[in-house]
Each structure stands twice: as C-alpha cells, then as structure tokens.
C-alpha positions as CSV (number, residue, x, y, z in Angstrom):
1,M,-38.6,-21.4,-4.0
2,S,-40.7,-20.6,-1.0
3,T,-41.4,-23.2,1.6
4,K,-42.8,-22.6,5.1
5,Q,-43.0,-25.2,7.8
6,F,-45.6,-24.7,10.6
7,L,-46.1,-26.5,13.8
8,F,-49.4,-26.0,15.7
9,S,-49.6,-27.4,19.2
10,G,-51.9,-27.2,22.3
11,F,-54.5,-29.2,24.2
12,G,-57.0,-31.3,22.4
13,G,-60.2,-29.3,21.9
14,Q,-58.4,-26.0,21.2
15,G,-58.9,-26.4,17.4
16,I,-55.2,-27.1,16.7
17,L,-56.0,-29.6,13.9
18,F,-58.7,-27.3,12.4
19,A,-56.3,-24.4,12.3
20,G,-53.7,-26.6,10.5
21,K,-56.3,-27.9,8.1
22,F,-57.4,-24.4,7.3
23,L,-53.9,-23.3,6.5
24,A,-53.3,-26.3,4.3
25,T,-56.6,-25.7,2.5
26,K,-55.6,-22.1,2.0
27,G,-52.4,-23.2,0.4
28,L,-54.2,-25.7,-1.9
29,S,-56.6,-22.9,-3.0
30,E,-53.5,-20.9,-4.0
31,E,-52.2,-23.9,-6.0
32,K,-49.3,-24.5,-3.5
33,N,-48.0,-27.9,-2.6
34,V,-49.1,-28.7,1.0
35,S,-48.8,-31.3,3.7
36,W,-51.0,-31.6,6.7
37,L,-50.0,-34.1,9.4
38,P,-52.2,-34.3,12.5
39,S,-51.0,-35.9,15.8
40,Y,-53.2,-36.7,18.8
41,G,-52.3,-37.5,22.4
42,P,-54.0,-40.3,24.3
43,E,-57.3,-38.3,24.6
44,M,-58.9,-36.1,22.1
45,R,-60.0,-33.4,24.5
46,G,-57.6,-32.3,27.2
47,G,-54.8,-34.4,25.8
48,T,-52.1,-33.1,23.5
49,A,-52.7,-32.3,19.9
50,S,-50.2,-31.0,17.3
51,C,-50.3,-30.6,13.6
52,S,-47.5,-30.1,11.1
53,V,-48.2,-28.1,8.0
54,I,-45.9,-27.4,5.1
55,V,-46.8,-24.9,2.3
56,S,-44.4,-24.8,-0.6
57,D,-44.0,-23.8,-4.2
58,E,-42.3,-27.2,-4.8
59,P,-43.3,-30.8,-4.0
60,V,-43.2,-31.6,-0.3
61,G,-40.8,-34.5,0.3
62,S,-41.8,-35.4,3.9
63,P,-44.8,-34.3,6.0
64,I,-42.7,-34.2,9.2
65,V,-41.8,-30.8,10.6
66,S,-38.9,-31.2,13.0
67,N,-37.7,-27.5,12.8
68,P,-40.6,-25.3,12.1
69,D,-40.3,-21.8,10.6
70,V,-43.4,-20.9,12.5
71,L,-44.5,-22.4,15.9
72,V,-48.0,-21.8,17.2
73,A,-48.1,-22.7,20.9
74,M,-51.5,-22.5,22.5
75,N,-50.4,-23.7,25.9
76,L,-47.3,-23.8,28.1
77,P,-46.5,-27.5,27.6
78,S,-46.4,-26.9,23.9
79,L,-44.0,-23.9,24.2
80,D,-41.8,-25.8,26.6
81,R,-41.6,-28.7,24.3
82,Y,-41.1,-27.0,20.9
83,E,-39.5,-23.6,21.6
84,S,-36.0,-24.9,21.0
85,S,-36.9,-26.6,17.7
86,V,-37.9,-23.4,15.9
87,V,-35.3,-22.4,13.3
88,S,-33.1,-19.4,14.0
89,G,-34.9,-16.4,12.5
90,G,-38.3,-18.2,12.9
91,I,-41.5,-16.9,14.4
92,I,-43.3,-18.1,17.5
93,F,-47.0,-17.2,18.2
94,A,-48.0,-17.8,21.8
95,D,-51.4,-17.6,23.4
96,S,-50.4,-15.3,26.2
97,T,-53.7,-16.0,28.1
98,L,-52.4,-19.6,28.8
99,I,-48.7,-19.0,28.6
100,E,-47.4,-16.6,31.2
101,R,-43.6,-17.0,30.6
102,K,-41.7,-15.2,27.9
103,V,-39.8,-17.1,25.2
104,A,-36.2,-17.5,26.3
105,R,-34.6,-17.3,22.9
106,D,-33.5,-14.0,21.2
107,D,-33.0,-15.3,17.7
108,V,-36.7,-15.7,16.9
109,T,-39.5,-13.2,16.6
110,V,-42.3,-13.7,19.1
111,Y,-45.9,-12.5,19.1
112,Y,-47.8,-12.8,22.3
113,V,-51.5,-12.8,21.6
114,P,-54.1,-13.3,24.4
115,A,-56.2,-15.4,22.0
116,T,-58.2,-17.3,24.6
117,R,-59.1,-14.0,26.5
118,L,-60.0,-12.3,23.2
119,A,-62.2,-15.2,22.2
120,S,-64.0,-15.1,25.6
121,E,-64.5,-11.3,25.6
122,N,-65.9,-11.5,22.1
123,K,-68.3,-14.4,23.0
124,I,-66.6,-16.8,20.7
125,P,-64.8,-19.0,23.3
126,T,-64.0,-21.9,20.9
127,L,-62.3,-19.7,18.3
128,A,-59.0,-18.7,20.0
129,N,-57.3,-20.8,17.3
130,M,-58.8,-18.7,14.5
131,I,-57.9,-15.4,16.3
132,L,-54.3,-16.7,16.3
133,M,-54.6,-17.7,12.6
134,G,-55.7,-14.1,11.8
135,K,-52.6,-12.8,13.5
136,I,-50.3,-15.3,11.8
137,L,-51.6,-14.5,8.3
138,K,-51.4,-10.8,9.0
139,V,-47.8,-11.1,10.1
140,L,-46.9,-13.2,7.1
141,G,-48.7,-10.8,4.7
142,E,-51.3,-13.4,3.6
143,F,-54.4,-12.1,5.3
144,E,-55.7,-10.0,2.3
145,G,-57.2,-11.5,-0.8
146,D,-59.8,-14.2,-1.3
147,G,-57.7,-17.1,-0.1
148,V,-59.0,-16.8,3.5
149,Q,-62.7,-16.9,2.5
150,K,-62.1,-19.7,0.0
151,A,-60.3,-21.8,2.6
152,L,-63.0,-21.1,5.2
153,S,-65.7,-22.2,2.8
154,K,-64.0,-25.5,2.2
155,V,-63.1,-26.4,5.8
156,I,-66.4,-25.4,7.3
157,S,-69.1,-27.9,6.3
158,A,-72.4,-26.8,4.8
159,K,-74.0,-28.1,8.1
160,H,-72.1,-25.3,9.9
161,A,-72.3,-22.6,7.3
162,D,-73.5,-20.2,10.1
163,M,-69.9,-20.4,11.4
164,L,-68.3,-18.9,8.3
165,E,-68.7,-15.3,9.2
166,I,-68.0,-16.0,12.9
167,N,-64.7,-17.6,12.0
168,R,-63.9,-14.7,9.6
169,N,-64.6,-12.2,12.4
170,A,-62.4,-14.1,14.8
171,M,-59.6,-14.0,12.2
172,Q,-60.1,-10.2,11.9
173,I,-59.8,-9.8,15.6
174,G,-56.4,-11.5,15.5
175,A,-55.3,-9.6,12.4
176,D,-56.2,-6.3,14.2
177,Y,-54.5,-7.2,17.5
178,E,-51.4,-5.1,18.2
C-alpha cells in the first residue's frame, strides 16, 4: 500500500488550494483514492490558507492530515506552524524567497526553492505554487508521464485554457531547479 499525506500552507492568494486541487486531480486521473480538504483563514487574500491532500492506493479514512509526509510551506508562518508536525523521514519544500531561516530538524529532507523569485524572473508572478509543484513531483518521481497534463487540463477551466501551457512551463522551471 502506498499512501502519501501532503500539507500545503501559505498566504491566501498564493495558490495553495489550487496546488492541492491539482495534486488531488492528478491522483484521481491515475485511479488513486484521494482526499482534498481546503482551509481558509479569515480573509481569502493575505490571510492564511492551507490544504490537506491524501493520495493512496487504498480508501482514505479521514481527510485530515495531522502529520504530513510532505509539507509545502510558502511563507514563514506556515513553516513555523507545521515544521514540527512532519513525520520523521518526511520532506519539506520551502519557498526560500519568503522563508529566510533554515529548517531546524535533521530528520527530514528539505528542499529550498526560491519559487516566488523564479516566478517573478520568468514573468509569471502568480505561479510560484506551480513552480514548487514541479519540484515536488520531480523529487517524488511523478513528473514524467501524462498525469501532469491530464490534471492541468481538468483543473484549468476552458475559460482559462491559455494558462495550460504557462502552468506547464512553470512546473518545468520547478522540476529543473537544482
């Protein structure tokens, strides 16, 4: 059985919920059992946003992720709040543009990706979330194949079809980041 629990967290407006929805949709397209549980702070933009995603080969019993295998922290308050909850041996992805401190733990693997800076430099300022998603999938060995394109086609509405390739390119930037 393979089950991975993810926790995405950051400010509202950073695309936290979209990234989680994308990952859940990718899991569904691969015939996995998934759970996607969004959580908003008091305001949509600028407040806190987090999203729990579970992708499993077996039915998901509860959508709540208390101890994620993978934490995606897009701001310092998120890292401060959730760093200690990641399982030993887990992975933390931190947007190093907005998080200047290093992770204090030595029992997790950490990837520092300057996603916000990369998004700005590539003139896609709203896609730091997808840059991180590309890095996540690359690290997990799930970037290749048609799952990414299928999921993007489902989560990006026909009204915004022009964003399909832009999102795919953002993910490639993340996947290529060393």
